[in-house]
GUMI-638059 format. One record per residue (C-alpha): x negated, y, z negated; residue in one letter. Coordinates in pm, whole numbers, plus 50000, padded with zeros to 5 digits. Each point is the difference from the previous one (the first is absolute). Layout:
<recs>
XYZA;...
</recs>
This chain:
<recs>
237067895691844M;497794983050201L;500824964949975S;497494974949936H;499754978750327K;499045038250153F;497035006849709I;498224966650093E;499795013950369I;496565006850077P;499195035850040M;496805005750127T;501145027150248T;501535019149700I;497064992849778N;498045018550217K;501685035549871A;499624990449659A;503075021749952N;502444994049704K;502785022450181S;500124978650316I;500424969549714I;502665019549831K;501695012050344Y;500444959850104L;501594996249651Q;502275026050006E;500984995350386N;499694961350085Y;503094988650025G;502265031150023K;497985019750305N;497574970750088I;501024969550101L;497594973450045P;500014979750335L;500624962249969S;497044977050011L;501124986250371F;500755033850108D;496925014949834N;498164970050200A;501445011250364I;500955033950001R;497385027449946P;499045007650346G;502554985450197G;502495012050247N;503255017149957P;503594991250127I;500505027350242E;503375013150177I;501255024150224L;503965007849907Y;502085018050248F;502635019349796Y;502635010350176K;501975025149818K;500425033050039D;498035005149667T;497575028349880P;496764985749964I;499155017949691L;503444980049860K;498514970550091L;496635009249847K;502225007349650D;501554966950013S;497244983850027L;498575013549709F;503174994249771K;499654964550126T;496604999749856I;501785003749729E;501244973049961H;497544975250157Y;496955017349896N;497704976150094L;499685020650266F;498255026049861S;497064982149954S;495885002650015R;497714971849957L;497865001349758I;497174980249846M;499994988849642I;497244973549959G;497524978550232D;502464994650288N;503125007949853K;502395021050092F;503045016349917A;502825022650106L;499745034749882Q;503595021849960Y;499335034750207C;501895029050092M;498324993850301D;499964961750080G;502295005550271C;498705024250247I;502355013450250V;499055018950357T;502415017950240I;498675002250355L;501155033250211P;503234992850122P;500144985450376I;502235015650263D;500744964950162A;502894975549978A;498784965849803F;499734983750349K;497715021550124D;498025002949680V;496184981850032P;500304975349688I;496594985950070E;498705037449944E;502254998249702L;498264972349856K;496825013850038K;501055033849785M;501724977149715M;498125004449664V;498824964049926H;499154997449662V;497084976249824K;499684973149768T;497225016449815L;499315017049675P;501195037449954G;502174993050287E;503445008250068P;501794968150091L;503705011550161F;499745026950290A;502715017350221V;500125015750292T;502735013550134G;500555020150359V;502835021250115Q;501824988350327I;503015009750216K;501994971849852D;498744992249742G;496764994649758I;497434977450046L;497894986149697A;496994977649966G;499684984549697I;496994990149829S;500044970749720C;497434982049773S;500444964949921H;498685004449664A;503165021949905I;502664978150215A;501044968650183D;502115003150290G;503524993049803I;499125029349765S;498675023250266F;503924992750187L;501825008749663L;498135031949956F;500595007050389L;503774989649945Y;499985022749666A;498505032250171W;502854996750287M;502544997749705C;498965027449852I;499805018350298T;503234994250112E;501325003449664N;501574960349960K;499094981349720N;496884976649993F;498774971749796L;497775009449669S;496834983649983P;498834976149715S;497565016449707P;498314968750023Q;496995013950151R;500825040450009L;497835029649848F;501565006849672K;497365029649923G;499855035550201K;497895003150318P;496725018449956V;498435022650306N;497164979650148S;497365026049959D;500584994649656K;498674961950024I;496684994049887D;497534993950268T;498684969749820V;503504983350104F;499935011550388T;496784987850069P;498375003150381P;500594969550236L;495734994949958S;500634990849614E;502894976450089L;499044960550049S;498464987850314A;503544983050074E;502055028649968I;497195016550264Q;500264969350212H;503615004850030R;500205035850113V;497534994650238Q;501454971550160R;503315017149980N;499025031450176S;497384986050223H;501634967250186V;502505002950273K;503184987250020I;501764979350309Y;503894997049939S;502754984950218K;503784996349947R;501554969650017E;503874996350062N;501854966049857L;503724998050103S;503054987249736D;500264970450230E;496254990450002F;500225002949626L;503244977749962Q;498494974750221E;496994996849764M;501914991949697K;501754976250171K;496934982350128Q;498945000349627S;503434979149896V;498674974450283R;496454997849850E;500095006549627N;503804998549897G;498955035949937E;502585025750090D;499065031049730K;496635012150206I;500405037949990S;499615025050332N;497275010549831N;498104967149993Q;501154991050366I;498275029150107I;496805000349777N;499964965050177S;500285012150371V;497385021249967L;497684980849812L;500154975050296K;499935024750266K;497385022249855Y;497434985649717H;497544992850295R;499965039450116H;500425013449645I;497554978649763L;497664985650247P;496904993349739D;501564972749813T;501514968349963D;501865004049707K;502965024949987I;501885014449741I;503485016250016L;500475026249704R;503615009249912S;501405025649746P;502904987049762V;501655020849804T;500314992249604L;503265025349979R;502934978149941D;497234968349910I;498675010549736H;502294999449697P;498575029349839D;499695022650321I;502965023850108D;501465000150354S;499165038750009M;496044992549880Y;498105027550141I;496084997450102G;498434965050129N;502294973949884A;498544971250237I;497944968649995F;498184985650300I;500974963350131S;497794990150229F;500424967450249A;496364981650128E;499804987050370F;497104984950166T;499945015550363R;500864957950148D;503024996449769E;501415034350167I;498924988450354D;501794967649931N;503135006049723M;503685013150175S;500785031749892I;502494987449767P;497534981049817Q;497675028749959I;502805023449867A;501004967549738Y;496075006749859R;500885037150005I;503104992749781K;498314973949785E;497185028949921S;502595026049920I;502424978549809A;496904991349742K;499765039549918V;503815002950015R;500304982049716N;500875012849656K;498324977449770N;496575010050198Y;500325035950015L;500525003149665R;496734974149950K;497915028050238I;501625028449901S;501835024149692Y;501245033849949L;498155020649797S;500575032549870E;498315018050285Y;502094974050250G;498824965650181I;497044984749874E;498324972550152F;497844974349809K;496494995250067P;500424963350084A;501775004150335I;496615009550184F;498594966549891K;502124982850291N;500665031450219Y;498075001450275P;498825036350065P;500705016950296Y;497934992550307N;499855021750286M;498864971350202D;502434974549954S;503365011349841D;503045021650211V;502495018949791V;503454998650016S;502175027449887A;503834998950046N;501125039550032L;503044993050135T;501445011049715H;498785039150068L;502425000950310H;502804987349727D;500875040849914L;503374993650202E;501104973849754S;499485021849721M;502005026950101G;497645024050205V;500654989650343G;498385008950353S;502355032649992D;497855012149727I;496114989750103G;498164970050131S;496274985049948I;498215007050347L;496824983549896Y;498344979149726I;496714995949902D;499124972049747S;496804992549826T;499124967250243I;497054999250223Q;500804958550080T;503614990449971G;503605004350096F;502175024649914T;503544989849999I;502505027450107L;503465009850106K;501785020450281E;502665018849892K;502074977050226S;498914973749726G;497604980050256S;497244990649849I;496524998650109F;496255002849905A;496885021550053E;496734979550022I;496715018049851T;496834984250085S;496025014249985R;499534980150307H;501685007850359P;503774982749996L;501084984950312I;
</recs>
């Protein structure tokens, strides 16, 4: 049965249809092949950009075998066969669909990897859109002389970076006939998938009928020019910053990630955010292994965002360890079991957040906010048993327009991609 909480949701869009069969459909499928977005995801995901990677699979494996193993993986990780639906006024959900994952196989390229135009392949990828009726996961594959190139586009509405990594790992394991990690059932569909053409159009309104905020988000993401730059930081430099932190703060446990964010803030804040005197660094924090009710193999979005606030003068005058320590304190506040239990809980549909979080949570401001994403785990397939002899990630595109994406080379060296709506010097 439909939960009491769901019945209380304003259903203006659905009520316009005055269709009893629609209400019956929700009652029969809610929690089975329909999973609502959390309060937090509902506020920030619709209209947003996907996570995208380009993967080079080196094995001499037929591309149709990879396609077959992909769909076998989705049988276990079924969130990756979702489409977005609108179930009320600015209320969205995932609908389990037979065609929630789109696979496109391009004509083979008669060239070795080193001669393939990667930039052209990125343009040919299928890019998913987090909008009603749209599939939320897509794979574009092409056979080349020495392997297979796969462009993968994944909506943030279905997965965070850790879930994405676990899915890729399981896919490679199934392809290689190896054991893989089973996902937690805490946020998986329990019913059967439907054909997307059977979904009533009342659940899939066009963009023009969505909120002005979502329309603005789509427009902003599609028209803005993004500048990017890579910044390399040596292990020696990171170690020296930790020693300096001990001298200044008596604190030697600031992380590499916190140091890198501090360096980048100090170096680039005037370039990436020229029109503000207050800067907020937002850092995702996973609830896994912290929140006592959330499984480590939770699939979906299991993150909340910490934020560290600085004035421009503070960034100019503080040392790198001092900036890093403030970032550490902001993350520690969120990485607190009692705090996470206060703001979130495990519902029958997955992680849910309490409305009170928005009272003290500043809304995202593109003119003053920097988003930091630590994606070093996307290069940790080798540590999980899927080594460089099997494949490698060539390209990662996160959802960030103004921010720092922390990545890792196959050698283990850490670097950062700075992205900005303004030119970088």
